[in-house]
N, C-alpha and C positions, 0 to 999 in steps of 0.2 A: 828524590833519590837518584843517585848517580851510579853508573857502572862501577866507579872507583870507590864508592863508599865501603868502608870496612877493609880495604886493602892495606895491610900492615907489613906483610913479609913478601919478599920477592919469590915468585913461583919458580925461578931458575936456581937460585942459590940460597934462599931463605934469609938473605940479608934484610935489613930494615929499609922499608920504602919511605921516600919523602914525597909529599904531595905538593905540586906546583900548579895551582889553578886547575886546568882540565887534564892533567897528566900526573902519573906517578913515576918516580925514578929510583933506581937502586945504585948507590955509590959503589957497592962491592963489585958488581959484574956489568954495570952499564945498561941493564934492562930499563926500557921506557915503554909505558903504555898510555895512550891517549884515550880519554873517555869518548865514546861514540854511540850513536843510535844504532839499534838493531834494525836490520832491513826486513820488511815483509813485502810479499807479492800477493795480490788478491785479484780475483776474477769477478766480473759482473756479467754472467752468462744470460743472454736474452734468447727468447724463442721467437717463432714466426708471428706470434700475436703481440710482440713487444713486451712480454712479461719478463721479470727478473727472477732468477733462482737464488734463494737465500737458504742458509743453513741454520738450524737451531743448535746451539752449542750443547754438547753432551758432557762437557767437563768445565771445571773452574779455570780461569776466572770467567764470570758472567754466564755460568751454566743456565740453560733454559732460555737465554735471550737469542734473538735473531742476529746473524752475522753474515758477512760476505764469505764466499769460499776463499781459502788461501791460508797463508801462514808464513813462517820465517824462512828466509832464503838461507840455505846452507853455506858454510864457508867455502868460497871459491866457486859457488854456483852462479850461473847467469840468472838474473831475476826472471826472464821468460821461461827458462827451464824450471825454476822454482814454482812459478804459478801453474805450469802444466803438471808438475809433480803433485802439488798440493790438491789441485782439482781432481786428479785421478785418484789420489788416496782417499779423498772425501766423498767421491761420487761413483767411482768405478768407470767413468767415461773420460774421454779426452777433451781438451779445451783448445779451440782454435781462436787465438787472440785477435782482437780487432784493434781499434784505436786506444791510446792511453786516455783514460778519463782524467787522471790527475795524480798528484803527489801530495800527501798530507803528513804532518807530524802527529804523533800521538804518544800513548803510553800503554804498556802491557805489564800488568802486575808491578807497577812502579818503575819500570825500565823505559827509557825514551826509545821511540821507534820512528823510523822513516818508512812510510807506507805507500806503495805503488799500486795503482788500480787500473786494470785493463777491462774494456768491454770485449765481448766476444760471443762465441757460440759453442755449444757442446756438440760432440760428435754423435752419430746415431747410437741408439741404445738408450735404455731407461736408467737415469741416474738413481742410485740407491745410497742411502746414508751409510757411511763407513768411517773408520778411524775415530775422530773425536766429535763426529756429527750425530746428533740424535734424530734429526728429521730434516728433510728437504721439502721446500714448497715454492711454487711459482707464484709471484705476486704481480698484479697489474699495477701500472704506474700510479694510478689513483687509489690503490688499495694497499700501499706499503704499510708495514707495522708502525705503530706510534713510536715516538722517540724513546719512551720509557720501556719499550719492548725490545730495544736494540742494544747490542753489546758495545762496549768500549766507547761510551759517550765521552766527548761529543764527536769522536771520529766517524763512526758508522752513520749516525744521523746526518752529519755534514756531507759525507760521500753520497748517501742516497738522495739528499736534496739536490746535489749537483747532477746526479744521474737523471732524476725526475725533470729538472729544469732543462737539461740538454735535449731531452726528447720532446719538450713541450712546443 
């Protein structure tokens, strides 16, 4: 599935759109839109014992599965601001980012995504599940959930493998 699937009429003038590979164009008004991945920013908060905080999803897709804290970057928002916003929305505490763990491509409900992951720490205070999170839990490196308990396979399993291997 592509961002442009189903685009028939121009959102500016309602003229007929023509698809050219990875873009749509309107001959009436000149509107052009390129298909692109949606950007996400996610956190891998660690505590003093080297454990990782994961969130159990409270909504679809993948409700009930473990996921990293994070979400979509808003239009015009810097990804670091996005990861801080998302962590605060989901835990009620602030995130101090560390190093970038990596960048992965993936899919969210059929839409292509570009996913950025930062290691870091939470500020003082007890994180509490909020927003679309049903539960928060700290996991030791050797006790991470099994792949079939993780959201957005193969993305989150791949990210957690990279996190585990980096700390080994």
